[in-house]
C-alpha angles and dihedrals in degrees: 000000000000122000096251094053090046092051092050094049090046093054092047089053092056093063099066089039092057091046092050092046090052090055092052104050092159096047101070114169123228135169123248122200123197151154129233115209139170108267094224105036098024088224114151116258114225122212097014113158120234120195132181104227113236093025140069092240114125141161140172138222123260131223090290094048091253127137141169128204139170120245133173134212094266099047111042100142118108126200115202123194137168136161115278096018137090114258113253133204120206124190113207118222122230108291094001108147103164129054140168115209120200113203124206120220114253110256102172135020122206090210099039115192119218129194109232138176117332089014094287117154116222136172111265093231092057096059117107095196139051123276135158130203129211119189124225094249090061090053092052100049094098111011124225131185087242116045092204087072088059090067093060112123095004104084126061114231097024125111113193126186122182121221120251089227095100126227112011093021122143129248131229108227116184123180118203095343140303113305109172126062097197103015136068118293096185123111126255116249118215124190117198092341095310123105114237127208112262096174113132121235093226136040114261117245110275106170140047097254095066119193088138117106136224102238093198125241125267092237088067089065095064117103108238090211089068093060120102094183143325126232118200113210101196108178137050091254092059093047101035095109091061093059129205093350088066100049089115098044135269137262107203115203118199112195127209121268136198116280127221113247135034116010109259124204122195128189123190128181130184126188118184137164124205133205133190116261135177091036122166121275118239137200118236101188105079131051143205117318144058136266092020092299126112121243129175092206098052122105091202133083098222092113133115124297115290127231090261097264111146118207119199094211094165093051089049094053105035118072133202107269126213142199120200116181124176124180134182123192132184125195132175148117146132134262091286105038135028132187132198124183130173140175126190133182124197124190114180134173121195125219089257115083113257093015100129135159130195121182134176122194123193120182130177123179128180130188126183139166129213141180098035091320092301094119119053118188126189131179136173139182122197120185123183128180122184137178119196126184127197101351104195120256125213124216128048101300125084089351118137091197092069094065093037093053098039100044107124109265095237091060125086113225090205088073087067098049084104087070098184140046129196118255107205094194092056095031092227143095118266131197117276110213136131093245135006098176100080094118100175094064101018091218120185140178102292093222089052090055095052094043104029102030093040126163127203130188127190112191130185125185129186119188117185122183131179135171139174124194123188124193102219093178136347090272102041139047132174123215131189122190137178139178141184117202112185125175123179128181137185112199131176142171123204115202113193127215114275093041101131126245137295087032099044142027130224093270097024131258140243135217124193132177131180113187134175125188118189127186120186121190134182136168140172117206133182113206120200132190125172143142117242090189139342090285105027121075131175126197120175149138143217124199152147131222141182127202122190124189125190130179121189140154145104135280125202136179133165094245131217096330098045122203123356096211112038117256097355104129112202133113097250094056098090140076095208107045119177107200122166134172109231110244112263090249104196133166135168136202122199120188148175122198144172140186137188126197113194120193125189119198090332092285108074118057127184122190123195125176135173132184137177124196131197108198126191090215089068091060113129091025128102091245108070095166140014132213128207133176137190136200132190139177128200127183123193106208106183096074094054104031126068095249124162116276093246089068107093095175135002118180139170122195142178136181142178125200142171120207130178133218117202127223126274112272118276093012101121095056119022119187137199119266138209119217125213090271090060090249114148117229111199119216109247099184117090119220123220125211088212093068113129135189120263114262127208118196113197133190127180139169127187149156136220129201131187120186145172098026091322092300093123119049125181125184121176126176135183117197140178127187132181121194114199136174090051111189114239136171110213136179115274123225118271089248089061122091088223131075096212141016133198123240141170115235144127142063120232114190130200123184130167153129130260126192135179123186120180127179136186089213097178127015122171139127095279108024133038129176122186120181135177138182125200123193130192130188120178129171118190122199134180100225098176142355119169141271089257092049110052087162138001121214116212095186103046125233131323101007097171096291098313137088140182110218145153123244129169110270092022131093138248107271097031111158118217127190148138126297135188123284106247137186125235089276093055095253119146113248110237119194121233091259091054101261118139112229125233132202123253093214122081121236132188111269105171148312126265099210121089112245090207140009136191135192128189114196123186135182125187128187123186113176102299097346124093132190129180135171137176123206117185138169142191118209145192106021141109137236135187128220118205086170088066094046092052093046089050091050091051092048095237098113127099090238093055091050094048091050091055092047089052094051097255141322119309111229141165095233144144135197121239090260092054102260110146115239119201101167131036124192108263096230093048091047099048098039090053100037097033133037126075096328104035136175090266096207089066092062101049112113137186105260096203110133133171119188146170094250100181138007128179131174122180151153131228111215119221104232114174126182089000138130086249117069097185132012127181131174121191136183107216140187138180128201090358095166145343118248090192130002128156105176121084089240136034103281092205094065112089134200091214137023089205127086096273131077094022110168095005121123115203106168092312120174110267121251116264136225116223131197136159147109135297129198127197121185129176121194 
């Protein structure tokens, strides 16, 4: 437009404006300028919307939070709104032309939105089942190398146990109790609506000897900084649309996306150190030997009194661990296209020497809209690479704690820090240790194990997601999604010459594994939403999905003769190689599903879902597919009943669901195999065409209340689940050609109560206090097995005088073991030579699953200061310590020393001929009741533990007109101290995240205490 034309039009426009102004003498217009800032940090808020109430006039803030808008004398009230903050209304005084508006962060929403199955967002009040959300900030308060551990104590209905395998270890996450005797009891993880593979790359430990490794779980590889929030779908009704994968519940992870507006860069840094806590207690009065006499060749500490020298052997061996995590995120975009990128680096050192982890996370996520916003396309690529050295093992094999704990108390472990000496005749270094002949425990020099039995794992993971959603009409959209989740790992163990049998060979041995797991997922879903009438609304979906899993790789070891040339670790250096290609373990699940959500007048909600799965694991059976439905009803009472005004929402809900769980792969038809030596191994397990998938029937009822402007929230749920058609392998009859056959049987029941109460106790301009309490009660019961299965042993046979097994009337996690032989008066039978007698039969001694749990979370904000802490406890369960029994048997424990100092162990005993016995010699007592095969009942402990789980204290710096928009520094701590603990180890730590060895400590790594600093900066 040229200048003359512009001037003419401008003059013409003045005429009607003057006429209009003359007719509105009392509505003179003037311009108001202002700034919108965060009330706490004073940082400018970009993109906030400013409206003049009563008019259509609106404006928005620029990159500095500034705005300008025209107001008149009649309409001088501004409404300011922006995402994540409470709306604010400002009335301008006469003649006021400048204003600064402080916005408070949004703490509660009346219409809370929850991410549910398949990534669908729904209003909280419309749900007919129990869910709980945890925001990303809560997960990042005190960082861990596995984000699943950051949920501990914060979610009702969830029992989380961390592995004892140090940095990079997996976590055992159980929702509403264990349900499957032979299958997987872990939850399904879903990222942005798409299930991810959470299959581990190695078998979990399942026996007392150890040597197996915890391969870590894939969820531990996700960067917590990428998480927007997590939704926990606890029951079968909530997870029904995900099918058999979700039989144990779902943890839905919603990741961050790019935001419209100015590009935002965030940097976070966490530096923590960790130290061993809850370590065993030792005696320092008696030295190496037996029978009260010293002996330089003994592996025990039953010798004479020492000279009083105390050696801190644990302090000498353990080191101070560390965890340094740095993360950089970038977010930005416009109304059509948004980008999110992040990079995170984790460097962690465990408390064991040479136990190191290095991890890199790269994440790129793009979102775009096309065709007048009808088509929305999203794509993300997540790449993780991790190196892990010397992940600790539990059990007796390859475990440096065995030698550290059992070293005779008169010996100084520092003398063995030089862990090898040169053998001139063999021209190599050999292990330096006081004894290498202790075959029951196979103990070694702990520094030799970490340096000369080292393990290394290199893991790479690529997770690709893509989706396209097209809005066909206002009431229907069609979405297609796909993902590839590929994890590969190379793992090896080098065992040097002079490592004793059965762990090592004369010249050493070498183990190598290269494994790749690939999961491919795709679905097509049609979403519908339409109003039947003014009061009746229907939303629903129909869809189909396919999931394909494939495991492949190679496994190698040097066989019975070990290495040919000592300590040269490569595949060709052996005469007896055992090389096998891992079976191409593949399975596939094909599904169709549908759901309908009917709402009447926004106060009655009915949910209906249906799904049918076709699983490849059911091939060769009579059941090729399985169907399961769910139904739920929710009623919002406050809109229709005359409830007090302070009640913002009152809802009752109930649901019933059935969900299946297919068979383990290659169960329905097992074939013969040929090993690398061309030896035929005949299948000895009969398959049955009548095998069926497991089936879990779930019922729950609950109520939710929000009161006093949503400051008080109460959510209570009662649930009951029964899992039938359990999969068992049982012994076949002698007349059969098979040793075992597979059957469906059993009924495992879980029932319990969950409660969550949250309160904004104080909320004013300077001080805020938010507190919440979550409560969980779960009772597990074995209702039924089968005539052919009177009991089912989860730990196999002869596990050092204990077993975890299922019996009708018992519970999942029951611990069985040996007790003393007693007379009819309850006195212990003591043999004539002073040895207490133990039973051969196993009796139930306790249960390893907490009956109830509680967590108390608090957050305080005073001006720029913030303080938060989490106290949680697990109650009413039992654990067993084989570590303590072996230490007692070797005479190194504090208890064994105290007994000797007191002249023996006080007992209520009797000899076979009826002579009362009140004291038993300490060495006879502990070597017969402790050791490798103890009287199990003596090593059962109350697992109740209450701890200060998390503590943070920080400060938000006011930075105005600066390169930094936000800056926060926090002091943080995790597991700082136990308020109450009765067991000699931390009962929450577990040897295995599988079904076996629950609640049993066999030289596990001790728990750790973490503390450090975090920095968060936005610019």
